[in-house]
C-alpha positions in Angstrom: -20.2 -19.3 -12.3 -21.1 -15.6 -11.9 -18.8 -13.0 -10.5 -21.1 -12.8 -7.4 -20.9 -16.5 -6.9 -17.1 -16.5 -7.2 -16.8 -13.6 -4.7 -19.2 -15.3 -2.3 -17.1 -18.5 -2.4 -13.9 -16.6 -1.9 -14.7 -14.2 1.0 -13.7 -15.7 4.3 -15.8 -15.3 7.5 -13.8 -14.6 10.6 -16.1 -15.0 13.7 -15.6 -12.7 16.7 -13.3 -10.2 14.9 -12.7 -7.5 15.8 -14.9 -8.2 18.9 -17.2 -10.9 20.0 -20.4 -11.2 18.0 -19.0 -9.7 14.8 -18.5 -11.9 11.7 -15.7 -10.1 9.8 -15.8 -10.5 6.0 -12.2 -11.0 5.0 -11.3 -10.2 1.4 -7.6 -11.2 1.6 -8.4 -14.5 -0.1 -9.9 -12.5 -3.0 -6.7 -10.6 -3.4 -4.8 -13.9 -3.7 -6.8 -14.7 -6.9 -5.5 -12.6 -9.8 -8.2 -13.8 -12.2 -11.0 -13.0 -9.8 -9.4 -9.6 -9.0 -9.4 -8.8 -12.8 -13.0 -9.9 -13.1 -14.0 -7.7 -10.2 -12.2 -4.7 -11.7 -14.0 -5.3 -15.0 -17.3 -5.2 -13.1 -16.5 -1.9 -11.4 -15.2 -0.4 -14.7 -18.5 -1.3 -16.3 -20.3 0.7 -13.6 -17.9 3.6 -14.0 -18.4 3.7 -17.8 -22.3 3.5 -17.4 -22.2 6.6 -15.1 -19.5 8.4 -17.2 -17.0 8.7 -14.3 -14.0 11.1 -14.6 -12.2 10.3 -11.2 -12.1 7.4 -8.8 -12.1 8.3 -5.1 -11.0 5.5 -2.8 -11.8 5.4 0.9 -9.1 4.5 3.4 -7.8 2.0 3.4 -9.3 -1.0 1.6 -11.0 1.3 -0.9 -7.5 2.0 -2.2 -7.0 -1.7 -3.3 -9.6 -1.8 -6.1 -9.9 2.0 -6.5 -6.4 2.2 -7.9 -6.9 -0.7 -10.2 -10.2 0.7 -11.5 -8.6 4.1 -12.2 -5.6 2.5 -13.8 -7.7 0.3 -16.1 -9.7 3.3 -17.2 -6.8 5.7 -17.5 -8.3 8.2 -15.1 -7.1 9.8 -11.8 -7.3 8.2 -8.4 -7.9 10.3 -5.3 -7.6 9.0 -1.8 -9.9 10.0 1.1 -8.1 9.4 4.3 -8.5 9.7 8.1 -7.5 13.0 9.6 -3.8 13.8 9.7 -2.7 11.3 7.0 -2.6 13.6 3.9 0.5 15.9 3.6 -0.9 18.8 1.7 -3.7 21.3 2.4 -6.9 19.4 3.0 -10.7 19.8 3.3 -12.1 18.0 6.3 -15.5 16.5 7.3 -16.3 15.2 10.8 -19.1 12.7 11.3 -20.5 10.3 13.8 -20.1 6.6 13.8 -22.2 4.1 15.7 -19.4 3.8 18.2 -17.8 7.3 18.2 -16.6 10.1 15.9 -14.3 10.3 12.8 -12.9 12.9 10.5 -12.0 12.3 6.9 -9.9 14.5 4.6 -9.2 15.0 0.9 -6.6 17.2 -0.6 -8.1 20.6 -1.3 -6.8 20.5 -4.9 -7.7 16.9 -5.6 -10.9 17.4 -7.7 -12.1 20.0 -10.2 -15.6 21.5 -10.2 -17.9 19.4 -12.3 -15.9 16.2 -12.3 -18.0 13.0 -12.1 -16.8 10.8 -9.2 -17.1 7.2 -8.3 -16.6 6.6 -4.6 -15.2 3.2 -3.9 -14.7 1.1 -0.8 -14.6 -2.6 0.0 -17.6 -2.6 2.4 -20.9 -0.8 2.8 -22.2 -1.0 6.4 -24.0 2.0 7.9 -22.9 4.3 5.0 -21.3 6.9 7.2 -17.8 6.8 5.8 -19.0 6.7 2.2 -21.3 9.6 2.9 -18.4 11.5 4.4 -16.5 10.9 1.2 -19.4 12.2 -0.8 -19.6 15.4 1.3 -15.9 16.0 0.7 -16.3 15.4 -3.0 -19.1 17.9 -3.2 -17.3 20.5 -1.1 -14.7 20.6 -3.9 -17.5 21.2 -6.5 -17.4 17.7 -8.0 -20.3 15.3 -8.2 -20.6 12.0 -6.4 -22.2 10.0 -9.3 -22.0 6.5 -7.9 -20.8 4.4 -5.0 -19.2 0.9 -5.5 -18.5 -1.8 -3.0 -17.4 -5.4 -3.0 -19.7 -6.2 -0.1 -22.9 -4.7 1.3 -24.2 -5.5 4.8 -27.8 -4.8 3.8 -29.2 -5.3 7.3 -27.4 -2.1 8.3 -29.2 -0.1 5.7 -26.2 2.1 4.6 -27.7 2.3 1.1 -30.4 4.6 2.5 -27.8 7.3 3.4 -26.2 7.1 0.0 -29.4 7.2 -2.0 -29.8 10.9 -1.0 -26.9 11.5 -3.4 -28.1 9.3 -6.2 -29.6 5.9 -6.9 -26.3 4.5 -8.3 -25.1 2.4 -5.3 -23.6 -0.9 -6.5 -22.3 -3.9 -4.5 -21.3 -7.2 -5.9 -22.4 -9.3 -2.9 -24.8 -8.6 -0.1 -25.2 -10.2 3.3 
């Protein structure tokens, strides 16, 4: 069975969460399967090696789960991108619009060095707004958003289109 097939079988659908009409893709059963987690990390590491990544940037909060594991497996730094007000040191901010409001993301001002090649990782690609915000922050610090990785892509929301303006290296293991 392929990694994609295993992931598809393990993700749990939660209807009407967080509101009626939404089918939430729950990855907590994935986290309960250490062998699958290791296989997924291997998949992401392969993408990072293909694109010669120097740093993993994980997007709050579920992007931290695999982002840390990828960075650890590769022996490279992990950098969190968080919602406004969550990082304790001097930050760089980026405000953006969501389909249902506004958000601001932050990164520590000293988190990246100019020229570093960055993988931006999150669990889910929907409209692409949050991943794009992370890319803007990465590039404000002089680094390069070289690829984007996700466990899940909701392809009908076309988030990939936003990210393709940075590069064509947008990877997801499963797509709905």
